[in-house]
C-alpha positions as a printed NumPy array, in Angstrom:
array([[153.664,  99.457,  36.238],
       [150.782,  98.288,  38.192],
       [149.783,  97.043,  41.359],
       [147.282,  94.142,  41.44 ],
       [144.14 ,  94.856,  43.165],
       [143.008,  90.964,  44.087],
       [141.115,  89.153,  46.497],
       [141.661,  85.532,  47.292],
       [139.59 ,  82.918,  48.24 ],
       [141.489,  80.588,  50.366],
       [138.942,  78.091,  50.867],
       [138.653,  77.502,  46.811],
       [142.253,  78.544,  45.904],
       [140.89 ,  81.713,  43.494],
       [142.488,  84.934,  42.535],
       [140.22 ,  87.174,  42.011],
       [141.594,  90.083,  39.619],
       [139.9  ,  93.065,  38.333],
       [140.193,  93.616,  35.026],
       [141.791,  97.183,  35.356],
       [144.848,  96.055,  37.59 ],
       [145.168,  93.15 ,  35.576],
       [145.494,  94.485,  32.098],
       [148.415,  96.94 ,  34.237],
       [149.944,  93.538,  35.221],
       [149.554,  91.994,  32.229],
       [149.598,  88.602,  33.338],
       [148.28 ,  85.404,  31.803],
       [146.411,  82.883,  32.5  ],
       [149.463,  80.617,  33.613],
       [150.975,  83.42 ,  35.476],
       [147.997,  83.888,  37.388],
       [147.922,  79.899,  38.61 ],
       [151.856,  80.849,  39.44 ],
       [150.527,  83.347,  41.668],
       [147.823,  81.276,  43.213],
       [149.876,  78.721,  44.023],
       [152.33 ,  80.661,  45.929],
       [149.586,  82.772,  47.605],
       [148.234,  79.712,  49.068],
       [151.546,  78.207,  50.311],
       [152.238,  81.314,  51.658],
       [149.07 ,  81.891,  53.569],
       [149.096,  78.509,  54.674],
       [152.213,  78.834,  56.273],
       [152.187,  82.163,  57.586],
       [148.754,  84.005,  57.369],
       [149.371,  86.917,  58.926],
       [152.545,  87.955,  56.522],
       [150.94 ,  90.48 ,  53.948],
       [151.895,  89.864,  50.601],
       [151.333,  91.723,  47.598],
       [151.609,  91.487,  43.588],
       [153.483,  93.774,  41.135],
       [154.818,  94.427,  37.778],
       [157.968,  96.379,  37.916],
       [159.391,  95.228,  35.197],
       [158.091,  94.498,  31.484],
       [159.943,  90.932,  31.935],
       [158.163,  89.447,  35.184],
       [155.952,  89.509,  38.108],
       [156.903,  89.844,  41.768],
       [155.343,  88.822,  44.942],
       [156.326,  91.098,  47.93 ],
       [156.308,  91.35 ,  51.352],
       [157.09 ,  95.27 ,  52.661],
       [159.796,  96.216,  50.488],
       [160.904,  93.356,  49.22 ],
       [160.149,  91.255,  46.454],
       [160.882,  87.872,  47.561],
       [159.705,  85.647,  44.321],
       [159.781,  87.12 ,  40.701],
       [158.271,  85.014,  37.771],
       [157.66 ,  84.761,  34.175],
       [155.403,  81.77 ,  32.78 ],
       [154.566,  82.083,  28.789],
       [155.125,  79.601,  26.218],
       [158.66 ,  80.408,  25.143],
       [159.793,  81.565,  28.855],
       [159.211,  79.549,  32.186],
       [161.366,  80.683,  35.145],
       [161.205,  81.859,  38.652],
       [163.464,  83.558,  40.743],
       [163.67 ,  83.447,  44.468],
       [165.474,  85.778,  46.972],
       [167.987,  84.08 ,  48.629],
       [169.351,  86.392,  51.121],
       [169.907,  84.17 ,  54.197],
       [168.444,  81.337,  53.131],
       [172.013,  79.425,  53.021],
       [171.338,  77.573,  49.932],
       [173.947,  74.874,  48.3  ],
       [175.32 ,  76.388,  45.206],
       [174.873,  72.915,  43.703],
       [170.987,  73.148,  44.594],
       [169.703,  71.317,  41.17 ],
       [166.698,  73.459,  41.281],
       [168.777,  76.287,  40.546],
       [171.098,  75.239,  37.577],
       [170.359,  77.866,  35.313],
       [171.328,  80.027,  37.597],
       [175.517,  81.019,  36.374],
       [176.151,  83.503,  39.077],
       [175.778,  82.255,  43.041],
       [176.421,  85.149,  44.461],
       [173.472,  86.985,  43.081],
       [170.631,  87.997,  45.491],
       [167.922,  86.507,  43.479],
       [168.277,  82.517,  42.138],
       [166.667,  81.537,  38.86 ],
       [165.111,  78.3  ,  38.49 ],
       [163.66 ,  76.905,  34.974],
       [159.82 ,  75.561,  35.542],
       [159.202,  72.592,  33.229],
       [155.311,  73.009,  33.743],
       [152.757,  74.269,  36.528],
       [153.194,  70.671,  38.392],
       [156.885,  71.468,  38.892],
       [155.648,  74.719,  41.357],
       [155.799,  72.433,  44.354],
       [159.265,  71.96 ,  44.386],
       [159.765,  75.532,  45.428],
       [157.194,  75.959,  47.967],
       [159.979,  75.543,  51.108],
       [161.637,  77.846,  49.445],
       [159.754,  80.446,  48.421],
       [157.903,  80.531,  51.975],
       [161.332,  80.721,  53.74 ],
       [162.246,  83.879,  51.616],
       [158.784,  85.54 ,  52.436],
       [159.8  ,  84.87 ,  55.864],
       [163.199,  86.138,  55.4  ],
       [161.993,  89.447,  53.982],
       [159.333,  89.749,  56.501],
       [162.094,  89.505,  59.232],
       [163.682,  92.483,  57.748],
       [161.01 ,  94.896,  57.677]])
């Protein structure tokens, strides 16, 4: 699949993706917005944690730190979801954000996203997941 060659301007919150990498990632504009949102959130919380974007599946894009993908997401007209690596996060199985996740023993928990404005509901979990994964390196 593809690695993303990007530069992120933290002052403006803009993700600059070179066209060759964007094609291999096959990210639409909304998925770029999702990536920009969470990269900014992580950078603001933990600026020293390196984050990269990859597509290892045809079905979603992932944010990684080290060898761990702490966030997976897809945002298209027909499918809008994200999943967070919940290892060590002590989430309640009753957390309403993850009502879409049937098997609560899985490592990644899936959540439906109503629209892009709902991303901030997951900021705390994405930061915690990223930090947890970075600590395992």
